[in-house]
C-alpha positions as a Python dict, from the first residue, in 0.01 Angstrom:
ca = {
    (1, 'I'): (0, 0, 0),
    (2, 'L'): (172, 61, 331),
    (3, 'L'): (-152, 150, 504),
    (4, 'T'): (-343, -152, 381),
    (5, 'S'): (-67, -388, 487),
    (6, 'M'): (-52, -276, 849),
    (7, 'A'): (-276, -426, 1114),
    (8, 'G'): (-513, -196, 1298),
    (9, 'H'): (-565, 53, 1015),
    (10, 'D'): (-869, 103, 801),
    (11, 'P'): (-752, 87, 437),
    (12, 'K'): (-1044, 314, 344),
    (13, 'D'): (-925, 590, 576),
    (14, 'S'): (-684, 805, 377),
    (15, 'T'): (-587, 1003, 687),
    (16, 'S'): (-451, 705, 879),
    (17, 'L'): (-86, 726, 976),
    (18, 'P'): (138, 423, 923),
    (19, 'V'): (171, 365, 1298),
    (20, 'E'): (-6, 126, 1530),
    (21, 'T'): (-297, 271, 1725),
    (22, 'P'): (-195, 286, 2092),
    (23, 'D'): (-400, 121, 2364),
    (24, 'F'): (-526, 450, 2504),
    (25, 'A'): (-731, 284, 2778),
    (26, 'A'): (-412, 137, 2924),
    (27, 'F'): (-263, 484, 2968),
    (28, 'V'): (-541, 593, 3202),
    (29, 'G'): (-435, 350, 3472),
    (30, 'R'): (-63, 421, 3449),
    (31, 'S'): (128, 615, 3711),
    (32, 'V'): (207, 978, 3601),
    (33, 'K'): (505, 995, 3844),
    (34, 'G'): (805, 1180, 3700),
    (35, 'L'): (622, 1365, 3423),
    (36, 'R'): (698, 1736, 3383),
    (37, 'V'): (387, 1950, 3338),
    (38, 'G'): (413, 2307, 3214),
    (39, 'V'): (197, 2596, 3331),
    (40, 'P'): (198, 2878, 3071),
    (41, 'K'): (205, 3216, 3240),
    (42, 'E'): (27, 3384, 2947),
    (43, 'Y'): (-293, 3196, 3028),
    (44, 'R'): (-355, 3413, 3332),
    (45, 'V'): (-572, 3673, 3161),
    (46, 'D'): (-717, 3994, 3301),
    (47, 'G'): (-1070, 3961, 3433),
    (48, 'M'): (-1060, 3584, 3465),
    (49, 'P'): (-1294, 3477, 3749),
    (50, 'A'): (-1121, 3380, 4072),
    (51, 'E'): (-1291, 3040, 4064),
    (52, 'I'): (-1121, 2958, 3732),
    (53, 'D'): (-781, 3050, 3872),
    (54, 'A'): (-854, 2855, 4191),
    (55, 'L'): (-945, 2544, 3991),
    (56, 'W'): (-623, 2578, 3791),
    (57, 'E'): (-421, 2593, 4114),
    (58, 'Q'): (-613, 2290, 4240),
    (59, 'G'): (-527, 2102, 3921),
    (60, 'I'): (-161, 2188, 3971),
    (61, 'A'): (-182, 2055, 4326),
    (62, 'W'): (-349, 1732, 4209),
    (63, 'L'): (-74, 1665, 3957),
    (64, 'K'): (195, 1739, 4216),
    (65, 'E'): (33, 1486, 4448),
    (66, 'A'): (35, 1235, 4162),
    (67, 'G'): (413, 1276, 4133),
    (68, 'C'): (443, 1533, 3854),
    (69, 'E'): (691, 1817, 3848),
    (70, 'I'): (533, 2155, 3770),
    (71, 'V'): (733, 2395, 3550),
    (72, 'E'): (636, 2750, 3452),
    (73, 'V'): (670, 2798, 3076),
    (74, 'S'): (611, 3083, 2834),
    (75, 'L'): (400, 3087, 2520),
    (76, 'P'): (460, 3450, 2422),
    (77, 'H'): (247, 3454, 2106),
    (78, 'T'): (-67, 3335, 2286),
    (79, 'K'): (-212, 3686, 2282),
    (80, 'Y'): (-224, 3675, 1902),
    (81, 'A'): (-390, 3335, 1882),
    (82, 'L'): (-753, 3444, 1887),
    (83, 'P'): (-735, 3699, 1602),
    (84, 'A'): (-512, 3464, 1400),
    (85, 'Y'): (-754, 3175, 1447),
    (86, 'Y'): (-1054, 3382, 1342),
    (87, 'I'): (-876, 3466, 1018),
    (88, 'V'): (-741, 3119, 936),
    (89, 'A'): (-1050, 2916, 1035),
    (90, 'P'): (-1306, 3128, 843),
    (91, 'A'): (-1074, 3131, 541),
    (92, 'E'): (-1070, 2751, 546),
    (93, 'A'): (-1447, 2740, 599),
    (94, 'S'): (-1506, 2975, 308),
    (95, 'S'): (-1288, 2766, 79),
    (96, 'N'): (-1423, 2428, 188),
    (97, 'L'): (-1791, 2528, 181),
    (98, 'A'): (-1775, 2678, -167),
    (99, 'R'): (-1876, 2337, -310),
    (100, 'Y'): (-2214, 2351, -132),
    (101, 'D'): (-2378, 2559, -402),
    (102, 'G'): (-2685, 2342, -471),
    (103, 'M'): (-2538, 2204, -792),
    (104, 'R'): (-2311, 1925, -674),
    (105, 'Y'): (-2354, 1892, -296),
    (106, 'G'): (-2611, 1952, -27),
    (107, 'L'): (-2941, 2137, -32),
    (108, 'R'): (-3081, 2295, -349),
    (109, 'V'): (-3342, 2570, -343),
    (110, 'E'): (-3468, 2645, -693),
    (111, 'G'): (-3466, 3002, -817),
    (112, 'A'): (-3574, 3180, -1133),
    (113, 'N'): (-3221, 3151, -1271),
    (114, 'L'): (-2881, 3008, -1181),
    (115, 'T'): (-2769, 3308, -976),
    (116, 'E'): (-3092, 3313, -775),
    (117, 'T'): (-3063, 2938, -716),
    (118, 'Y'): (-2714, 2989, -574),
    (119, 'E'): (-2832, 3276, -356),
    (120, 'K'): (-3138, 3097, -217),
    (121, 'T'): (-2952, 2772, -161),
    (122, 'R'): (-2670, 2926, 38),
    (123, 'A'): (-2904, 3162, 224),
    (124, 'E'): (-3127, 2879, 345),
    (125, 'G'): (-2863, 2606, 372),
    (126, 'F'): (-2637, 2780, 624),
    (127, 'G'): (-2705, 2920, 969),
    (128, 'A'): (-2607, 3267, 1087),
    (129, 'E'): (-2267, 3165, 1230),
    (130, 'V'): (-2170, 2968, 920),
    (131, 'K'): (-2267, 3262, 697),
    (132, 'R'): (-2063, 3493, 918),
    (133, 'R'): (-1754, 3275, 889),
    (134, 'I'): (-1794, 3234, 513),
    (135, 'L'): (-1812, 3610, 468),
    (136, 'I'): (-1511, 3674, 693),
    (137, 'G'): (-1316, 3404, 514),
    (138, 'T'): (-1409, 3534, 170),
    (139, 'Y'): (-1301, 3882, 275),
    (140, 'V'): (-956, 3782, 405),
    (141, 'L'): (-890, 3569, 97),
    (142, 'S'): (-995, 3837, -149),
    (143, 'A'): (-757, 4037, -369),
    (144, 'G'): (-589, 4313, -172),
    (145, 'Y'): (-650, 4148, 167),
    (146, 'Y'): (-491, 3805, 125),
    (147, 'D'): (-140, 3932, 206),
    (148, 'A'): (-256, 4179, 469),
    (149, 'Y'): (-462, 3931, 670),
    (150, 'Y'): (-439, 3565, 571),
    (151, 'L'): (-64, 3540, 510),
    (152, 'K'): (10, 3733, 830),
    (153, 'A'): (-218, 3501, 1025),
    (154, 'L'): (-29, 3201, 885),
    (155, 'K'): (298, 3354, 1003),
    (156, 'V'): (150, 3402, 1351),
    (157, 'R'): (34, 3040, 1348),
    (158, 'R'): (392, 2932, 1277),
    (159, 'R'): (519, 3140, 1572),
    (160, 'I'): (256, 2987, 1800),
    (161, 'A'): (361, 2636, 1693),
    (162, 'D'): (725, 2732, 1759),
    (163, 'D'): (630, 2844, 2111),
    (164, 'F'): (488, 2499, 2181),
    (165, 'D'): (794, 2328, 2033),
    (166, 'Q'): (1018, 2522, 2270),
    (167, 'A'): (792, 2450, 2568),
    (168, 'F'): (792, 2078, 2494),
    (169, 'E'): (1170, 2076, 2512),
    (170, 'K'): (1121, 2136, 2887),
    (171, 'V'): (794, 1958, 2969),
    (172, 'D'): (586, 1655, 2870),
    (173, 'A'): (247, 1832, 2868),
    (174, 'L'): (77, 2160, 2959),
    (175, 'L'): (-205, 2234, 3203),
    (176, 'T'): (-438, 2532, 3151),
    (177, 'P'): (-800, 2625, 3214),
    (178, 'T'): (-1036, 2515, 2938),
    (179, 'A'): (-1224, 2844, 2919),
    (180, 'P'): (-1213, 3180, 3097),
    (181, 'S'): (-1567, 3129, 3232),
    (182, 'A'): (-1838, 2871, 3274),
    (183, 'A'): (-2081, 2810, 2989),
    (184, 'F'): (-2320, 3095, 2925),
    (185, 'A'): (-2694, 3036, 2886),
    (186, 'L'): (-2831, 2907, 2557),
    (187, 'G'): (-2880, 3205, 2324),
    (188, 'D'): (-2721, 3444, 2574),
    (189, 'K'): (-2456, 3580, 2340),
    (190, 'S'): (-2615, 3505, 2004),
    (191, 'D'): (-2621, 3877, 1924),
    (192, 'D'): (-2256, 3922, 2020),
    (193, 'P'): (-2039, 3674, 1829),
    (194, 'V'): (-1717, 3842, 1944),
    (195, 'A'): (-1808, 3764, 2307),
    (196, 'M'): (-1858, 3401, 2207),
    (197, 'Y'): (-1525, 3394, 2025),
    (198, 'L'): (-1345, 3527, 2333),
    (199, 'N'): (-1444, 3211, 2520),
    (200, 'D'): (-1214, 3019, 2284),
    (201, 'I'): (-903, 3203, 2400),
    (202, 'F'): (-745, 2900, 2575),
    (203, 'T'): (-831, 2635, 2315),
    (204, 'V'): (-758, 2790, 1974),
    (205, 'T'): (-381, 2771, 2022),
    (206, 'V'): (-404, 2392, 2010),
    (207, 'N'): (-600, 2407, 1685),
    (208, 'L'): (-350, 2644, 1528),
    (209, 'A'): (-50, 2435, 1632),
    (210, 'G'): (-203, 2098, 1541),
    (211, 'L'): (-165, 1948, 1888),
    (212, 'P'): (-383, 1709, 2091),
    (213, 'G'): (-585, 1869, 2368),
    (214, 'M'): (-817, 1729, 2635),
    (215, 'S'): (-1068, 1904, 2858),
    (216, 'V'): (-1133, 1728, 3188),
    (217, 'P'): (-1438, 1832, 3397),
    (218, 'A'): (-1292, 1914, 3736),
    (219, 'G'): (-1520, 2144, 3935),
    (220, 'L'): (-1826, 2366, 3955),
    (221, 'D'): (-1870, 2741, 3957),
    (222, 'A'): (-2087, 2930, 4205),
    (223, 'N'): (-2396, 2857, 3996),
    (224, 'G'): (-2329, 2485, 3976),
    (225, 'L'): (-2201, 2491, 3618),
    (226, 'P'): (-1908, 2263, 3529),
    (227, 'L'): (-1556, 2399, 3484),
    (228, 'G'): (-1278, 2219, 3301),
    (229, 'L'): (-901, 2188, 3300),
    (230, 'Q'): (-725, 2155, 2965),
    (231, 'L'): (-427, 1932, 2899),
    (232, 'I'): (-212, 1993, 2589),
    (233, 'G'): (35, 1738, 2461),
    (234, 'R'): (294, 1687, 2191),
    (235, 'A'): (175, 1584, 1847),
    (236, 'L'): (77, 1213, 1845),
    (237, 'D'): (134, 1188, 2222),
    (238, 'E'): (-227, 1144, 2329),
    (239, 'G'): (-119, 869, 2568),
    (240, 'T'): (41, 1120, 2805),
    (241, 'L'): (-281, 1321, 2807),
    (242, 'F'): (-483, 1012, 2900),
    (243, 'S'): (-242, 943, 3189),
    (244, 'L'): (-262, 1298, 3322),
    (245, 'G'): (-633, 1324, 3254),
    (246, 'G'): (-693, 1005, 3447),
    (247, 'A'): (-501, 1145, 3744),
    (248, 'I'): (-706, 1467, 3742),
    (249, 'E'): (-1032, 1277, 3700),
    (250, 'K'): (-950, 1052, 3994),
    (251, 'A'): (-847, 1342, 4218),
    (252, 'A'): (-1143, 1562, 4122),
    (253, 'N'): (-1396, 1279, 4165),
    (254, 'F'): (-1625, 1491, 3951),
    (255, 'R'): (-1986, 1378, 3964),
    (256, 'A'): (-2192, 1674, 3846),
    (257, 'K'): (-2556, 1606, 3760),
    (258, 'P'): (-2685, 1900, 3557),
    (259, 'Q'): (-3048, 1989, 3590),
    (260, 'K'): (-3273, 1927, 3292),
    (261, 'W'): (-3296, 2251, 3094),
    (262, 'W'): (-3513, 2149, 2797),
}
């Protein structure tokens, strides 16, 4: 009842919050002067290309020029984020995709019997990465492994969220690289999913903690591929990210024109 009575909310959207939708476009033009931006020391990982670190430093300089105060902060559980994410996310995928069995939802591939229909449907209806995540998720949720893996990952997720809560007592937002490298070529790491997962090291913490994040294209690597800077904000504080993102976008004046690759 509350949702349907408030202006600006779709009564059919059960996920709407009972708050007015901010005018996000207006935030982009606002001055970012006086904001405190945190730089988490744990995001300086071994083997990170010098050009990524240089872009990060450039982003810090741009925000300083825009009037922000830069503060070093610590997110000590960051190093556990990747393994925790790749337990929690596949577990959720396994649970949520169980309904796509060919009986009620999605594709159906007929078999000689019910079991074969299930097997053929799920074999042909999902790609290799989806199958991989379903199997990982089923494993960590199975008897004997639920406590050892899934529950421990949930505890790590809580610690990661606590790290952010403590950081946001000192700062208004965080600035990090988006990824530890530029994008790899299409199909380059298809045989090595772990290598692909490692590229998520800077972004999965936001997913685990339930926070808004924004990647702003800000530069190019030596091969002309775009590199991004990530902004992380408090829950429901996307407006601050739009302000900071607008400042970075203006300073970077990024105008990359990728070559046609298809």
